N, C-alpha and C positions, 0 to 999 in steps of 0.2 A: 456197476451201472456204466453203460457206454456214454461217450461224450454227447451223442445225440439225445439219448434219454435224459441226461443231466440237463442239457440245454432247455428242454421243453417240459421238465418234470413239474414245475409249478403250474404251468398251463394245463397239463393233462390231469391234474387233480381237480380241476373245475368240473362239476357234474355235467355241464352241457357238452363237454368233450367226451364222446363215447369211444368205444373201441374202433380203431382204424381212422380216427379223426386226423391224426398227424399225417397219415398216409394220404388222405384226401387233400390236406393243405399242401403237402409237398408236390402233389400232382397238378395243383391249380396254377393257372396262368392269369395274372391280373394285369390289365392295361391301366396305367395311371396317366391321365391327361392333365398336365399341369403339375409342376414340381415347385410350388410356392408355399403359401401359408397353409393351405389344406393338404397339398401333396406331401409336405414335410412329415407331419405326424402320421399320415396314412402310410407312407412308404416305410417309415421307421418301424411302426408297429407290425406291419405285415411281414417285413423282413425278420423282425424279432420273433414273430409267431411261426416262422418256417414255411411261408408260402413259397413254393419252389421256383416260380418264374415270375419276374416282374419286368414289364416293359414301360419305360418312362419316356414321355413325350413332352418336350418343352423347347422353345427356340430362344429363350431369354438368357441373359447373363446375370450373375449375382451382382446386386448393387448394395451399397451401404444401407439404403433405406429398407432393404428386405430383412435385415438381420434381427429386428425386434420381434418378428413373428415367424420367419422361415428357419426353423430350428435345425434343419439339415446343414446349414452353412455357418461359416465363421469368417472373420475378417480376411484371412489369407485366401478365401475363395472369391473375393470381390473381383469382378470383371471376367471370371471364368464362366464357361457355359454351365448352366444349372445342372443339366443332366450329367455332365462329366464330374462335377463336384459331388453330386448326389450318389452316383455309382461308387465313387471312392469311399464315401462315408458308409454306405449300406454294406459294401463288401467288408469293411472293417468290423461292422456289427455282426454279420453272418456270412462267412466265407462259403457256406454250402449252397448259396443261392445262385441261380442263373439270372443275370441282370442284363437286359438289352436297353440301350439308350438311343433315342431318336432326337437328334439336335436340330429339329425342324418343326415348324408350327403344324398343328393339325389343319388339314384342309380336305375338301371333298375328294381330292385325288389320292390321298393316302389313308383316309379314315377307314374305308371299308375293309381293306386288307388287315389293318390293325385290329379292328373289332372282330373279324372272322376268326382270328387266332386266339382270342381271349376266352377264358372261363367267365370272368366278371370284368366289367369296365367301371373304372372310377372316374367320375367327372369332377375334377378338382381345378378346372380352368377358370371358374368364376366368370364365365362369359356365356351369355344366352345363345349366341350363334353356335358356339362349340357344343353347348348342352343339347340344342335341338338337332344338330347334325348327328351327334352320338345317339340320341334317342331314336331318330329315324332308322339308323342302322341296327341298333340293338333291338328295336321292336320288330324289324323285319327278320332278324336272325334268332329272336327269342334269347338274347343274351342279357342277363341282369345288369342294370345300370344303377350304380350307387352314386347319387348326385348330392352336392351340397354347395352352399354359397354363404358368404359372410360379408357384412358391411357394417361399419362402426362396431356395435356390440350385438347386432341382430343377425340371425342366420336361420337356415333351414337345411334339412337333409331328408332323403327318402330313397326308397328302392323302387325302380320302375322298369317297365318292359317285361320283366319276369322271364320265365322259362315255359316250355311246352307243358310241363307238369304243373307249374304254378304261374299262370299268366298274370300280368299286371298291366295297368294302363301306361301309355307313353307320356312323356312330358307335354306333348301337344294336347293331350286330353286334359291334363291337369292345369297347364298354363296355356289357355287358348291364345293369348297374345301377351308378350312381355310388356312390362311398363315402358312408357316412353322416356322415363327418366334416364339421364346419361350419367348419373352418379356412379362412381367406382371408388376403389380404395385410394386412388391417387387424388381424388377430389374430396371425398367425404371422410376418408381415414378408416382405420380399423385398429382394434387393440389386439396385441399378440395372444393373450390368454383366450379371447373369444374364438380366434381361428384355431388355436390348439385344442380347445374342448370339442368344437364341432368336427375338426379333423379326426380326433380320437373316436368320436361317435361313428364317423364314417368308416374308419378302419374296423370297428366292432361289427358294423353291419356287413362288411365284406366277409369277415369270418363266419358270420351267421348264414350268409348266402352260400358260401362254399360248403358249410356243414349241413345245409338244407334245414336249418332251424326254423320252426314255424313261427317264432316270435319276431322274425325280421320285419322291418317296416315296408313290406311288400304292398305297393299301391297306397302307401301312407306318407304323409308329409309332416315331419316334426318341425315346429317353429320354436325358436328359443331367443331369449334376450339374456345375454351373459352379464348384464349389469344388474338387473333386478331378479334374475334367475327364474323368470316366468317361462313357461313352455306349454305347448299345446300339440296334440296330434290330430290331424284331420285325415279321415279315411276317404280316399279317392278311388277305391277299388272298383266302384261301379261307374266311374267316369266314362263317358262316351267318346270314342275316337272321332276326330273331325272327318267329315266326308271329303273335304278338299283342304290342302295346305300347300304352301309355297316351298318347293324343294330348294335346297341350298346347293349352289353350283360354284365351280371355279370361275374366277374372273377371266382367265384366259380362254374360257370356253365360249365367251360372247362372240356373236357374229354381227356383221354389218347391219342386218335387218332388225336386230334387237333394239328396243328402247331402254337405255340405261337411265333409271329414275333415281337421281340423287336427292335424298330426303333430308339432308342437312340444312342448316340455316344458310341464308345467302352469304353472310359473313364468313362462315366456315368454308364455303365453296370458293369464295374469292381468295382466301388465304391459302387453300390447298385443294385445287381442282383435281378431280379424279380423271376426267376426260373432257375434251372440248366438245364432244358430241352428246354429253349427258344433258338431260332435262332436269332442271332444279325446281322441285316443288317441295318445300319443307313439309314434314309430315303434319305439322300443326295447321297447315293450309290445305291439306290434300282433299278433304271432303268438299271444301268450297270450290276447288279447282279441278275436280275429278273429270269434268267434261272436256278438259284439255287432253285427256289421254285417249289414245286409239284403242279400240277393242280387237283389232285385227292383228296386232303385233304381240310378240312375246315381250313382256315388261319385266325388267330385272331391277329390283330395288336394291339400293346400296347406301351405306352410311359409314362412319368411321369404325364402329365396333360391330355393326350388324343388328344391334338391338332395335334401333328406330326403324331400320329397314324391315325387320320382321313385323313390327307393328303396322307399318305402312302396307305391307303385303296382305296382312289380315284384313285391313280396312278395304282394300281393293277386292279381295275375295268375297267379303261380306256385301259388296255392292255390285256383284254380278260378274266381275272379271274372272277369267278362267286361266289364262296362260301367264301365270305370275311366278316369278322366281326371286331368290335372294342371293346376294353374293357379298364378298368382302373385297374392297378395292385393292387391298394388299395381297390378295390371293392366299391368305392365311388367316387363321383364327386365333 
């Protein structure tokens, strides 16, 4: 038995892996956006399974607070770029792989090229703006998007956008508008095992997508609570795509005639203004103050993470505005 055969022998004994499955895995190129709690198990399991090409995108560095859930890293990696430490760990696991690292945040300026090169895209960024940007591009190119998110012990995952042969709805069809809640792992917390389980599910779905297995969660959303072990699967395969949505653009693409609408609270704006020329209307007040907005200008909604900006953009579209866009003030996601 060759070394390659020995490496994947236990995997190949699983009945779902038919003839030629290892060849298909080796030929696949998976883009993983986010090398944190979800990206750690996803990348480890895909590397172990023999997925031939991995592209890792993350601009963050390893911190001590990451280590309870980001199992790619150890104490000696603290303050190193995550993608650099991740590549070293993954190469140690499987030296046969081709691993490319992008030590830059995902943004509208780099996302299309990255998506166009991929067989499957993994959304492990846990950020709605990144999820919507990836969904827009994946839906246009019919590249499967395996997305997941975790907060405290709750999470979800699903496969969206699909392929030409097996179409699936976009995230915009499933989540017409993200929640206005600003909670994240930094504020609400998360348990390591919860992220690990859902990240493992996410890796399993990637393998199923590559192997064109019909049991993949295509157009479906699985919700889980990893504390009481409850779960549910919701079928969104017939979800209708929105007729209009607010595209996500680079902050540096703004022009003087644009109206930059900062939808954060007044206190947030005072503490960290994005622009002296921005109009501040918190999204909680937007409907009451909508008459203050011009209908003739391009309106670009912005907030700290993009989540509230997406919600504000949806409100404006639902109230007859047409020329609406969303951006991140940091020009990154």
